[in-house]
C-alpha positions as CSV (number, residue, x, y, z in Angstrom):
1,M,128.1,98.3,116.1
2,A,126.8,99.5,119.4
3,P,123.2,98.2,120.3
4,I,121.9,101.8,120.5
5,T,123.1,102.4,116.9
6,G,121.3,99.4,115.6
7,V,118.1,100.5,117.5
8,L,118.4,103.9,115.9
9,L,118.8,102.6,112.4
10,C,115.9,100.2,112.8
11,L,113.7,103.0,114.0
12,A,114.8,105.3,111.2
13,Y,113.9,102.6,108.7
14,I,110.4,102.1,110.2
15,L,109.9,105.9,110.4
16,G,110.9,106.2,106.8
17,L,108.3,103.8,105.7
18,L,105.7,105.5,107.9
19,S,106.6,108.9,106.3
20,T,105.3,107.6,102.9
21,A,101.9,108.6,104.2
22,I,102.8,112.3,104.0
23,T,103.8,114.3,100.9
24,W,107.5,115.0,101.1
25,G,107.6,113.1,104.4
26,S,110.9,111.5,103.5
27,C,112.5,114.8,103.0
28,G,111.1,116.1,106.3
29,L,112.5,113.1,108.2
30,L,115.9,113.5,106.6
31,V,116.0,117.2,107.5
32,I,115.0,116.5,111.1
33,L,117.7,113.9,111.6
34,I,120.4,116.1,109.9
35,V,119.4,118.9,112.3
36,I,119.7,116.5,115.2
37,A,123.2,115.5,113.9
38,V,124.2,119.1,113.9
39,L,122.9,119.7,117.4
40,A,124.6,116.5,118.6
41,S,127.9,117.7,117.2
42,F,127.5,121.1,118.8
43,G,126.2,119.7,122.1
44,R,129.0,117.3,122.6
45,R,131.4,120.2,122.9
46,S,129.2,122.5,125.0
47,S,127.6,122.9,128.4
48,Y,124.4,121.4,127.2
49,R,125.9,117.9,127.5
50,N,124.8,117.5,131.1
51,K,121.2,118.4,130.2
52,L,120.4,115.4,128.0
53,P,120.6,111.7,128.7
54,N,124.0,110.0,128.4
55,S,122.5,107.6,125.8
56,F,122.0,110.6,123.5
57,W,125.7,111.5,123.6
58,Q,126.7,107.9,122.9
59,I,125.4,108.4,119.3
60,E,128.0,110.0,117.1
61,P,126.7,112.8,114.8
62,Q,127.5,110.7,111.7
63,I,125.2,108.0,113.0
64,W,122.3,110.5,113.1
65,L,123.2,111.4,109.6
66,L,123.3,107.7,108.6
67,A,119.9,107.2,110.2
68,G,118.5,110.1,108.1
69,L,119.8,108.4,104.9
70,V,118.4,105.1,106.0
71,G,115.0,106.7,106.6
72,F,115.2,108.5,103.2
73,G,116.3,105.2,101.5
74,A,113.3,103.4,103.1
75,T,110.9,105.6,101.3
76,I,112.6,104.9,98.0
77,Y,112.7,101.2,98.7
78,F,108.9,101.4,99.5
79,Q,108.2,103.0,96.1
80,I,110.3,100.3,94.3
81,R,108.6,97.5,96.1
82,T,105.1,98.9,95.7
83,P,103.2,96.6,93.2
84,H,102.6,98.0,89.7
85,P,100.9,96.3,86.8
86,S,103.3,94.8,84.3
87,E,103.1,95.4,80.6
88,N,101.0,92.3,80.0
89,D,99.0,92.5,83.2
90,V,95.4,91.4,82.8
91,S,94.2,94.8,84.0
92,K,95.7,96.5,80.9
93,F,93.2,94.7,78.7
94,I,90.2,96.3,80.4
95,T,89.6,98.9,77.8
96,A,87.0,101.7,77.9
97,T,84.8,99.6,75.6
98,L,85.0,96.6,77.9
99,K,84.3,98.7,81.0
100,D,81.1,100.0,79.5
101,S,79.8,96.6,78.4
102,V,79.1,93.2,79.9
103,Q,81.2,91.3,77.5
104,V,82.2,87.9,78.7
105,V,85.9,87.0,78.7
106,T,87.7,83.7,79.3
107,V,90.7,83.6,81.7
108,Q,93.0,80.7,82.3
109,G,95.0,80.6,85.5
110,T,96.2,78.9,88.7
111,I,94.4,79.2,92.0
112,T,96.8,80.5,94.7
113,S,94.5,80.5,97.7
114,T,91.9,78.5,99.5
115,P,88.4,79.3,98.2
116,R,86.3,81.2,100.7
117,L,82.6,81.9,101.1
118,T,81.6,85.6,100.7
119,R,78.6,87.3,102.3
120,N,76.9,87.1,98.9
121,Q,77.2,83.3,99.0
122,R,79.8,83.2,96.2
123,S,83.2,81.5,96.4
124,Q,86.3,83.8,96.3
125,F,89.9,83.0,95.6
126,W,93.0,84.5,94.0
127,L,93.8,83.4,90.5
128,E,97.2,83.8,88.9
129,A,96.2,84.4,85.3
130,F,98.3,83.3,82.3
131,H,95.9,83.4,79.3
132,L,93.0,85.7,78.2
133,N,90.4,85.4,75.5
134,I,88.1,88.4,74.7
135,G,85.5,87.3,72.1
136,N,87.1,86.2,68.9
137,D,89.4,89.2,68.7
138,I,92.0,88.9,71.5
139,S,93.8,85.7,72.6
140,K,97.0,86.6,74.6
141,E,99.4,85.3,77.1
142,I,99.0,87.5,80.2
143,S,100.1,87.8,83.8
144,G,98.6,89.2,86.9
145,K,96.7,88.3,90.0
146,L,92.9,88.3,89.8
147,Y,90.4,88.7,92.7
148,T,88.0,86.1,91.5
149,T,84.4,85.2,92.6
150,V,82.4,82.3,91.2
151,P,79.0,80.7,92.0
152,L,79.3,78.4,95.0
153,L,78.6,75.2,93.1
154,Q,81.2,76.1,90.5
155,A,83.9,76.1,93.2
156,T,83.3,72.5,94.4
157,G,86.5,70.6,94.5
158,L,88.7,73.6,93.8
159,H,91.9,74.1,95.8
160,E,95.3,75.8,95.7
161,G,97.3,74.8,92.7
162,T,94.3,73.9,90.5
163,R,94.6,75.2,86.9
164,I,91.2,76.4,85.7
165,T,89.4,78.2,82.8
166,T,86.9,80.7,84.0
167,T,84.4,82.7,82.0
168,G,83.0,85.9,83.4
169,I,83.3,89.7,83.5
170,L,86.6,91.5,84.1
171,Y,86.4,94.8,86.0
172,K,88.8,97.3,87.6
173,P,88.3,97.9,91.4
174,K,87.0,101.3,92.4
175,S,88.1,103.6,95.1
176,P,85.4,104.4,97.7
177,N,82.5,106.5,96.6
178,N,81.4,107.3,100.2
179,P,83.2,108.6,103.3
180,G,84.0,105.6,105.5
181,G,83.7,103.2,102.6
182,F,86.0,100.3,102.1
183,N,88.8,101.1,99.7
184,F,88.7,98.0,97.5
185,Q,91.1,99.4,95.0
186,A,93.8,100.0,97.6
187,Y,93.2,96.6,99.2
188,L,93.8,94.8,95.9
189,A,96.8,97.0,95.1
190,R,98.4,95.9,98.4
191,E,97.9,92.3,97.4
192,G,99.5,93.0,94.0
193,S,96.2,92.8,92.1
194,F,94.7,95.4,89.8
195,A,91.6,93.7,88.5
196,G,88.8,91.4,89.4
197,L,86.8,88.7,87.7
198,K,83.2,87.9,88.3
199,G,83.1,84.4,87.1
200,K,80.1,82.5,85.8
201,E,81.5,79.1,84.9
202,V,84.7,77.1,85.8
203,S,86.3,74.2,84.1
204,L,89.5,72.3,84.8
205,I,92.7,72.4,82.7
206,D,94.9,69.4,82.4
207,S,93.0,67.1,84.8
208,E,96.0,64.8,85.0
209,I,98.2,67.6,86.3
210,N,95.6,68.6,88.7
211,N,95.3,65.1,90.0
212,K,99.0,65.0,90.6
213,T,98.8,68.2,92.7
214,K,95.8,67.0,94.5
215,N,97.7,64.8,97.0
216,W,100.3,67.4,98.3
217,G,100.4,70.9,99.6
218,W,99.7,72.5,103.0
219,W,96.1,72.9,101.9
220,T,95.7,69.1,102.2
221,V,96.9,69.1,105.7
222,R,94.6,72.0,106.6
223,Q,91.6,70.2,105.1
224,K,92.5,67.0,106.9
225,I,92.5,68.8,110.2
226,L,89.3,70.7,109.5
227,R,87.4,67.7,108.4
228,S,88.5,65.7,111.4
229,Q,87.5,68.4,113.9
230,V,84.2,69.2,112.2
231,Q,83.2,65.5,111.8
232,W,82.2,65.1,115.5
233,L,81.9,68.7,116.6
234,G,79.7,69.8,113.7
235,V,79.2,73.4,112.4
236,P,79.9,76.0,113.6
237,E,81.7,74.5,116.7
238,G,84.1,72.5,114.7
239,V,85.0,75.3,112.3
240,L,85.6,77.6,115.2
241,V,87.9,75.1,116.9
242,S,89.9,74.9,113.6
243,A,90.0,78.7,113.2
244,M,91.4,79.0,116.7
245,V,94.4,76.9,115.8
246,L,94.9,77.6,112.1
247,G,93.5,81.2,111.9
248,N,90.4,82.5,110.2
249,R,92.3,83.4,107.0
250,V,92.6,79.7,106.0
251,V,89.5,78.5,107.7
252,D,86.1,79.6,106.3
253,L,84.4,80.7,109.5
254,P,80.7,81.6,109.2
255,S,80.3,85.4,109.1
256,S,77.8,85.4,111.9
257,V,80.4,83.8,114.3
258,S,83.3,86.1,113.2
259,D,81.1,89.2,113.4
260,S,80.2,88.4,117.0
261,F,83.8,87.8,118.0
262,I,84.9,91.0,116.3
263,R,82.0,93.0,117.9
264,V,83.1,92.1,121.5
265,G,86.8,92.6,120.8
266,L,87.9,89.0,120.4
267,A,89.1,89.1,116.8
268,H,92.5,88.1,118.0
269,A,91.2,84.7,119.2
270,L,90.4,83.9,115.5
271,A,93.6,85.1,114.1
272,A,96.7,82.9,114.2
273,S,99.4,85.0,115.9
274,G,101.4,85.2,119.1
275,F,98.8,83.5,121.4
276,Q,99.0,80.3,119.4
277,V,102.8,80.5,119.1
278,S,103.1,80.9,122.9
279,L,100.9,77.8,123.4
280,I,102.9,75.8,120.9
281,L,106.3,76.8,122.5
282,G,105.0,76.1,125.9
283,V,103.8,72.6,125.1
284,V,106.9,71.8,123.0
285,L,109.4,73.0,125.6
286,A,107.5,71.2,128.4
287,I,107.7,68.0,126.5
288,A,111.3,68.5,125.4
289,Q,112.6,69.8,128.7
290,R,114.7,66.7,129.5
291,F,116.7,67.3,126.3
292,S,119.6,69.7,125.8
293,N,119.0,73.3,124.9
294,R,120.2,72.6,121.4
295,I,117.6,69.8,120.9
296,Q,114.9,72.0,122.4
297,F,115.8,74.8,119.9
298,I,115.6,72.4,116.9
299,I,112.3,70.9,118.0
300,G,110.8,74.4,118.8
301,V,111.9,75.8,115.4
302,L,110.5,72.9,113.6
303,A,107.2,73.2,115.4
304,L,107.0,76.9,114.6
305,L,107.8,76.3,110.9
306,I,105.1,73.7,110.7
307,F,102.6,76.1,112.3
308,L,103.7,78.8,109.8
309,G,103.1,76.4,106.9
310,L,99.6,75.6,108.2
311,T,98.5,79.2,108.7
312,G,100.2,80.7,105.7
313,L,102.5,83.7,105.4
314,Q,100.5,86.2,107.3
315,P,102.4,89.3,108.8
316,S,101.1,88.7,112.3
317,V,102.1,85.0,112.2
318,L,105.5,85.8,110.8
319,R,106.0,88.4,113.6
320,A,105.1,85.8,116.2
321,V,107.3,83.1,114.6
322,I,110.3,85.4,114.4
323,M,110.0,86.4,118.0
324,G,109.5,82.8,119.0
325,I,112.7,81.8,117.2
326,G,114.5,84.7,118.8
327,A,113.4,83.4,122.3
328,L,114.5,79.9,121.4
329,T,117.9,81.3,120.2
330,A,118.3,83.1,123.6
331,L,117.4,79.8,125.3
332,A,120.0,77.8,123.3
333,L,122.7,80.4,123.9
334,E,121.7,80.8,127.6
335,R,121.2,84.5,127.3
336,K,118.5,86.8,128.6
337,V,115.8,87.7,126.1
338,Q,115.4,91.5,125.4
339,P,111.7,91.7,124.3
340,L,111.8,95.2,123.0
341,G,114.9,94.6,120.9
342,L,113.3,91.3,119.7
343,I,110.1,93.0,118.5
344,L,112.1,95.8,116.9
345,L,114.2,93.3,115.0
346,A,111.2,91.3,114.0
347,A,109.5,94.4,112.6
348,T,112.5,95.5,110.7
349,L,113.1,92.1,109.2
350,L,109.5,91.8,108.1
351,L,109.3,95.3,106.7
352,F,112.5,94.7,104.8
353,I,111.0,91.5,103.3
354,N,107.8,93.4,102.4
355,P,107.7,97.1,103.1
356,I,104.0,97.2,102.0
357,W,103.1,95.5,105.3
358,I,103.7,98.8,107.1
359,W,100.1,99.6,106.1
360,D,98.7,96.1,106.8
361,L,96.2,96.4,109.7
362,G,96.9,92.9,110.8
363,F,100.6,93.7,111.0
364,E,99.9,97.0,112.9
365,F,97.5,95.5,115.4
366,S,99.8,92.6,116.1
367,F,102.8,94.7,116.8
368,L,101.0,97.3,118.9
369,A,99.3,94.6,121.0
370,T,102.7,92.8,121.6
371,L,104.3,96.1,122.4
372,G,101.6,96.8,124.9
373,L,102.2,93.5,126.6
374,I,105.9,94.1,126.8
375,V,105.9,97.6,128.2
376,T,102.6,97.9,130.0
377,V,101.8,94.6,131.6
378,P,104.7,94.8,134.2
379,A,103.5,98.3,135.3
380,L,99.9,97.2,135.6
381,T,100.8,94.1,137.4
382,N,102.7,96.1,140.0
383,K,99.7,98.4,140.4
384,L,97.6,95.2,141.0
385,D,100.0,93.7,143.5
386,W,97.2,93.4,146.0
387,L,95.8,90.6,143.9
388,P,97.2,87.1,143.4
389,P,99.8,87.2,140.6
390,T,97.9,85.0,138.3
391,I,94.7,87.1,138.5
392,A,96.7,90.3,138.3
393,T,98.3,89.1,135.0
394,L,94.9,87.8,133.8
395,I,93.6,91.4,134.1
396,A,96.7,93.3,133.0
397,V,97.1,91.5,129.7
398,P,93.8,92.5,128.0
399,I,94.0,96.0,129.4
400,S,97.5,96.5,128.0
401,A,96.6,95.2,124.6
402,Y,93.4,97.3,124.6
403,I,95.2,100.5,125.5
404,W,97.7,100.1,122.7
405,T,95.3,99.1,120.0
406,I,92.2,101.2,120.6
407,P,93.6,104.4,119.1
408,L,94.4,102.6,115.8
409,Q,91.0,100.9,115.9
410,I,89.2,104.3,116.3
411,Y,91.4,105.8,113.6
412,N,90.4,103.1,111.1
413,F,86.8,102.2,112.1
414,G,85.5,104.8,114.5
415,L,84.4,102.0,116.8
416,I,85.1,100.9,120.4
417,S,84.1,97.7,122.2
418,P,83.1,98.8,125.8
419,Y,82.9,95.2,127.0
420,S,86.1,94.1,125.4
421,I,88.3,94.1,128.5
422,L,85.7,92.2,130.6
423,V,85.0,89.7,127.8
424,N,88.8,89.1,127.4
425,I,89.3,88.5,131.1
426,I,86.3,86.1,131.3
427,T,87.3,84.1,128.2
428,T,91.1,83.9,128.6
429,I,90.9,80.5,130.3
430,P,88.3,79.0,128.0
431,I,90.1,80.2,124.9
432,S,93.4,78.8,126.2
433,I,91.8,75.4,126.9
434,I,90.1,75.3,123.5
435,S,93.3,76.5,121.6
436,L,95.5,74.0,123.4
437,G,92.9,71.2,122.8
438,A,92.5,72.2,119.2
439,F,96.3,72.0,118.7
440,I,96.5,68.6,120.2
441,S,93.5,67.4,118.2
442,A,95.1,68.8,115.0
443,L,98.2,66.7,115.7
444,A,96.1,63.7,116.4
445,A,94.2,64.2,113.1
446,L,97.4,64.0,111.2
447,I,98.0,60.6,112.7
448,H,94.5,59.3,112.2
449,P,91.3,61.4,111.5
450,A,89.2,59.4,114.0
451,M,91.6,60.2,116.8
452,G,91.5,63.9,116.0
453,S,87.7,63.8,115.9
454,A,87.5,62.1,119.3
455,L,89.8,64.6,121.0
456,A,88.0,67.5,119.3
457,W,84.7,66.2,120.6
458,L,85.9,66.8,124.1
459,L,85.9,70.5,123.3
460,Y,82.3,70.7,122.3
461,Y,80.8,72.1,125.5
462,P,83.7,74.6,126.1
463,T,83.3,75.8,122.5
464,Y,79.5,75.9,122.7
465,Y,79.4,78.0,125.9
466,L,82.2,80.3,124.6
467,M,80.0,81.1,121.6
468,E,77.0,81.6,123.8
469,L,79.0,84.0,126.0
470,V,80.3,85.9,123.0
471,N,76.8,86.1,121.5
472,F,75.4,87.4,124.8
473,F,77.8,90.3,125.0
474,A,77.5,91.0,121.3
475,R,73.7,91.5,121.7
476,L,74.0,93.9,124.6
477,P,73.3,97.6,123.8
478,G,76.4,99.5,122.8
479,A,78.5,96.3,122.2
480,A,80.1,98.2,119.3
481,T,79.9,101.9,120.0
482,A,80.6,104.5,117.3
483,V,82.8,107.4,118.5
484,G,83.8,108.7,115.1
485,I,87.2,108.4,113.4
486,I,90.1,110.5,114.6
487,S,92.6,112.3,112.4
488,S,96.2,111.3,111.7
489,L,97.4,114.1,113.9
490,Q,95.4,112.9,116.8
491,L,96.7,109.4,116.3
492,V,100.3,110.5,116.3
493,I,99.9,112.7,119.4
494,I,98.2,109.8,121.3
495,Y,100.9,107.3,120.5
496,G,103.6,109.9,121.2
497,L,102.1,110.3,124.7
498,F,102.2,106.6,125.2
499,I,105.8,106.4,124.2
500,L,106.7,109.3,126.6
501,T,104.9,107.5,129.4
502,C,106.9,104.4,128.8
503,S,110.2,106.2,128.4
504,L,110.4,108.9,131.0
505,K,109.9,108.4,134.8
506,W,108.1,111.8,135.2
507,W,105.4,110.8,132.7
508,Q,105.1,107.4,134.3
509,K,104.2,109.0,137.6
510,K,101.6,111.2,135.8
511,W,100.1,108.4,133.7
512,W,96.6,109.6,134.7
513,I,97.3,112.9,132.9
514,V,98.1,111.0,129.7
515,G,94.9,109.0,130.1
516,L,92.8,112.2,130.5
517,V,94.5,113.9,127.5
518,T,94.0,110.8,125.4
519,I,90.3,110.5,126.2
520,S,89.9,114.3,125.6
521,L,91.7,114.0,122.2
522,I,89.3,111.3,121.1
523,F,86.0,112.6,122.4
524,I,86.1,116.4,122.7
525,P,86.8,117.2,119.0
526,A,84.1,114.7,118.0
527,W,81.6,116.3,120.5
528,Q,82.4,119.8,119.3
529,T,81.9,118.8,115.7
530,Q,78.6,117.1,116.3
531,A,77.4,120.1,118.4
532,S,77.9,122.6,115.6
533,L,77.6,120.5,112.4
534,F,74.7,120.9,109.9
535,R,75.2,118.8,106.8
536,V,73.2,116.8,104.3
537,T,74.9,113.8,102.6
538,V,73.5,112.1,99.5
539,L,75.2,108.7,99.6
540,A,76.3,106.8,96.5
541,A,74.0,103.8,97.1
542,G,72.9,102.4,93.7
543,K,69.7,103.6,92.2
544,E,68.0,104.4,95.4
545,P,68.4,107.9,97.0
546,V,69.8,107.6,100.5
547,L,70.1,110.8,102.5
548,V,71.7,111.5,105.9
549,I,70.8,114.9,107.5
550,Q,73.0,115.8,110.5
551,D,71.4,118.7,112.4
552,R,73.9,119.3,115.2
553,S,73.5,116.2,117.4
554,K,70.2,115.1,115.7
555,V,70.3,112.7,112.8
556,L,67.7,111.8,110.1
557,L,68.2,108.9,107.7
558,L,66.0,108.7,104.5
559,N,66.0,105.2,103.1
560,S,68.4,102.3,103.9
561,G,69.1,100.6,100.6
562,D,69.3,96.8,100.4
563,E,71.2,94.7,102.9
564,T,74.5,95.1,101.0
565,T,74.1,98.9,100.8
566,S,73.3,99.1,104.5
567,R,76.2,96.9,105.5
568,F,78.9,98.5,103.3
569,T,77.7,102.0,102.7
570,V,75.2,103.4,105.2
571,L,76.5,101.8,108.4
572,P,80.2,102.5,107.8
573,F,79.3,106.2,107.1
574,L,77.2,106.5,110.3
575,Q,80.0,104.8,112.3
576,Q,82.6,107.1,110.9
577,Q,80.5,110.1,112.0
578,G,80.1,108.6,115.5
579,I,76.4,108.1,115.1
580,N,74.8,105.4,117.4
581,Q,71.2,106.7,117.3
582,L,68.9,107.8,114.6
583,D,66.4,110.5,115.8
584,W,64.3,110.0,112.7
585,A,64.3,107.2,110.1
586,V,62.2,107.4,107.0
587,A,61.5,104.4,104.8
588,A,60.3,105.8,101.4
589,E,61.9,103.2,99.1
590,P,60.0,100.5,97.2
591,N,58.5,97.5,99.0
592,S,61.0,94.7,98.6
593,M,62.6,92.1,100.9
594,N,66.0,93.5,100.1
595,N,65.1,96.9,101.5
596,I,63.4,95.3,104.6
597,N,66.7,93.4,105.2
598,G,68.6,96.6,104.9
599,W,66.5,98.3,107.6
600,S,66.8,95.1,109.7
601,L,70.6,95.3,109.6
602,L,70.6,99.0,110.6
603,L,68.2,98.4,113.4
604,Q,70.4,95.7,114.9
605,N,73.3,98.2,115.1
606,L,71.5,101.5,115.8
607,S,68.7,102.7,118.0
608,V,65.8,104.6,116.4
609,K,63.6,107.1,118.2
610,N,61.0,107.8,115.5
611,F,60.4,105.6,112.4
612,Y,58.2,106.8,109.5
613,N,57.0,104.5,106.8
614,C,55.3,105.1,103.5
615,P,51.8,103.7,103.4
616,N,52.2,100.0,102.7
617,R,50.6,97.6,105.2
618,D,52.7,94.5,104.4
619,R,56.0,96.3,104.7
620,S,54.9,98.2,107.8
621,I,54.2,95.0,109.6
622,K,57.5,93.4,108.5
623,I,59.6,96.5,109.5
624,T,57.7,97.1,112.7
625,A,58.4,93.5,113.7
626,K,62.1,94.3,113.5
627,L,61.8,97.4,115.7
628,T,62.3,97.0,119.4
629,D,60.8,100.1,120.9
630,P,60.6,103.2,118.5
631,N,57.6,105.2,117.7
632,C,56.6,103.8,114.3
633,Q,54.3,105.9,112.3
634,Q,53.0,106.2,108.7
635,L,53.8,109.1,106.4
636,L,50.4,110.5,105.3
637,P,50.0,112.5,102.1
638,E,50.1,116.3,102.7
639,R,50.9,115.9,106.4
640,E,54.0,117.7,107.3
641,I,56.4,116.2,109.8
642,S,58.9,118.3,111.8
643,T,62.3,116.8,112.4
644,G,64.2,119.5,114.1
645,S,64.8,122.3,111.6
646,T,63.8,120.0,108.7
647,F,60.2,119.5,107.5
648,I,59.1,116.4,105.5
649,K,56.0,116.1,103.4
650,L,54.8,113.1,101.4
651,L,53.5,114.5,98.1
652,D,52.6,111.2,96.3
653,A,52.5,107.9,98.1
654,Q,52.1,105.8,94.9
655,Q,55.2,107.2,93.2
656,Q,57.0,107.9,96.4
657,I,57.6,111.6,96.0
658,L,58.8,113.5,99.1
659,Q,59.4,117.2,99.7
660,I,61.9,118.1,102.3
661,Q,62.5,121.6,103.5
662,I,66.0,122.0,104.9
663,Q,66.5,125.5,106.3
664,D,65.6,127.8,103.4
665,R,65.9,125.2,100.6
666,I,63.3,122.8,99.2
667,W,64.6,119.3,98.3
668,L,62.4,117.1,96.1
669,I,63.0,113.4,96.4
670,L,61.7,111.1,93.7
671,G,61.4,107.4,94.1
672,E,63.4,104.7,92.4
673,R,60.9,103.9,89.7
674,E,60.5,106.0,86.5
675,I,58.2,108.9,87.2
676,E,55.0,108.7,85.2
677,K,52.5,111.5,84.7
678,T,51.1,112.5,88.0
679,D,48.2,114.6,89.1
680,T,50.3,115.9,92.0
681,K,51.4,119.4,91.3
682,L,55.2,119.4,91.9
683,P,56.6,122.5,93.5
684,H,59.6,124.5,92.5
685,A,62.6,123.0,94.4
686,Q,66.2,124.2,94.7
687,V,67.5,120.6,94.8
688,L,66.2,117.5,92.9
689,V,67.3,114.0,94.0
690,W,66.2,111.0,92.0
691,S,67.3,107.6,90.8
692,G,68.7,108.7,87.5
693,E,65.8,107.5,85.4
694,K,64.7,109.6,82.4
695,L,62.8,112.7,83.5
696,D,59.8,114.1,81.8
697,S,60.3,117.6,80.3
698,S,57.2,118.9,82.1
699,L,58.6,117.7,85.4
700,I,61.9,119.6,84.9
701,A,60.1,122.7,83.8
702,A,57.9,122.6,86.9
703,V,60.6,121.9,89.4
704,K,63.3,124.1,87.9
705,P,66.1,122.8,90.1
706,E,69.3,124.7,90.8
707,V,71.1,121.4,91.6
708,A,70.2,117.9,90.5
709,I,71.6,114.8,92.1
710,A,71.1,111.5,90.3
711,S,71.7,108.1,92.1
712,S,73.3,106.6,89.0
713,A,76.5,106.7,86.9
714,K,74.8,107.8,83.6
715,L,71.9,110.0,82.6
716,D,69.6,110.0,79.6
717,P,71.1,112.5,77.1
718,K,67.8,114.4,76.7
719,T,67.5,114.8,80.4
720,I,71.1,116.1,80.7
721,A,70.4,118.6,77.9
722,E,67.2,119.9,79.5
723,L,68.9,120.2,82.9
724,Q,71.9,122.0,81.4
725,Q,69.6,124.3,79.4
726,G,68.1,125.5,82.7
727,K,71.7,126.0,84.1
728,T,71.2,123.2,86.6
729,K,74.3,121.8,88.3
730,V,74.3,118.1,87.9
731,F,75.9,115.5,90.2
732,L,76.0,111.7,89.5
733,T,76.7,109.7,92.7
734,G,77.7,106.7,90.6
735,R,80.4,108.8,88.9
736,D,81.2,111.5,91.5
737,G,80.5,109.6,94.7
738,A,78.6,110.9,97.7
739,V,77.5,114.6,97.6
740,Q,77.4,116.8,100.6
741,W,75.8,120.2,101.3
742,T,76.4,122.6,104.1
743,P,75.1,126.1,104.5
744,K,78.6,127.5,104.3
745,D,80.4,125.3,101.7
746,K,77.3,124.6,99.6
747,F,77.6,121.4,97.4
748,E,80.8,119.4,97.1
749,I,81.9,115.9,96.4
750,A,82.4,114.2,99.8
751,V,85.3,111.8,99.1
752,E,87.4,114.6,97.6
753,T,86.8,116.7,100.6
754,V,87.9,113.9,103.0
755,E,91.0,113.3,100.9
756,D,91.9,117.0,100.8
757,K,91.7,117.2,104.6
758,A,93.9,114.1,105.0
759,S,96.5,115.6,102.6
760,A,96.5,118.8,104.6
761,L,97.3,116.8,107.8
């Protein structure tokens, strides 16, 4: 088979997997390749032959047809390999009754991952379940993978291979309720899991069997390395050193450290991938250079396989290992390495092993960064030929990786790291030294822990100053700038332009045009949308009403929720919308430390021009202390505040009742607590937003809302009946998700709207 035929079939397979994102995408790909086959057959006999590259005519029409069938078959293979719950999967036992209750179940299973610390200070691990007890009624043999969290103390001594009994609450993961929210359901499905377990107590099964498994396994090697490096370096320096050699998926790195690295664009330094593989191969080949090519190949492959065992079967690591073995093979056969062919082969092999990885972000970022290094670094280095070669390469590498990964980053997160290239250039040498030293220290730790600790101690100051440098840039204004997410169509066009630039000489000469078009595609649509958008969003944020009012380029936020709500609901939504500044922020929620922490988190990531606080001296002091420079004022009863075309009035400070006039509509916002009888005369309002507590009949009669939005999943039956009697349209954010209102489209469920637009693309 000719090389170009193999390339075409590999590309067809990958395109077939990508087409699964589009309805009838597989059929479209098949039709396109059939049309190309017909055109190729016609063109080979016509005068058009001289107008297309010779490589095009080297491909027989039947090869194009075969490529179409391969692409179509890839979509079928993807569906076959997509995880589905088995007949006795644990998720099948989560009945409607169990969903609506807090009934405690008992699950027996085997831990299949290293326990990790979550942000909620609980321990998380994957549990392969094999037995389930629900009360005294159900006792069954089951199967399935459970996303399990338990109290931190209950996880002491747990490791991979431990058989445990866990009591807790079973639940099914939910799809996101808010635009920009994390799709926990899809994440678990990609991992082959369809249920979660919030554990309360853990006990061991068959302690003798567990003791036998305690002394073997890759986890023991990882723990030995980690303990050795932490012993003299301490925390977090020792943990960071271990993460830089083993990867942050198997090392429990403090969230504050990982957040800072991610914020400045250094997430790759914490992920075991090509960088570590390059270092390993460099060291191994340097040591083994006096041996024959065959011996170098064997030693290199063994080193890579050991590294793979230590880091775990992650897509990015597998990609790097396959490419490393390919390079070693070329060395053994004394042949020239073809990097593009090697990365295409690695991608095809991995996606054949597990086609679900096509939608794994780690897989996507790893391949795009590597592709950027292969095709863009040489061109950039040539442009920087006025610099010494080492410095030119030092600059070209981070720029190339950044260019090829930033569109995907914006598509998924709506964020860019303006300091990323500079930080990567500055930290390349320190990260290389620390990674190499960590690798040597890890090998020494396997010989004797004290030796590993001593070598790791030498890395203390480089690691400490690296963390200080990262924290400095992470604290700078705009370290993570929200630009808003781009659509699938924009993403395809941008990468299409990148491929044209790399493939055709004319486009290579006009690379600056591609740069301008790319920047325009990212920023101009977002700017136009913000300049004309007027929308009110009531987020699904627990019992507390949280509103975001977007008045063209001006933004108002009412309430923040607690720290968890701010981190996983409010902030992702604002970032998805490209919002970096709040023109007005209003804190009308109850006085609690959780809500203060919620505002604190938002104020660390956003600037605030004007901050309004309900009368409460203690909370005002605490929140004001978190503010750097905004104009912080108190909301006074009956004093109207103008925020653009929106007017806010505090009707009752004690019960936290707000009136908001948005254009020609009156919105009445009730606090989280149950509304008692009040002397305040409540006005008629078109929209009523409240926590979902039971409403007094007199309140409903006075307000007479046309639309009622409750921040809950259920309502009191009497309240529902009275609202329906008045022909009020009712939304429940706990059930329906976020609700949005625009003057044109009126009220609609936000997540359904986003999904419909994505489907149209």
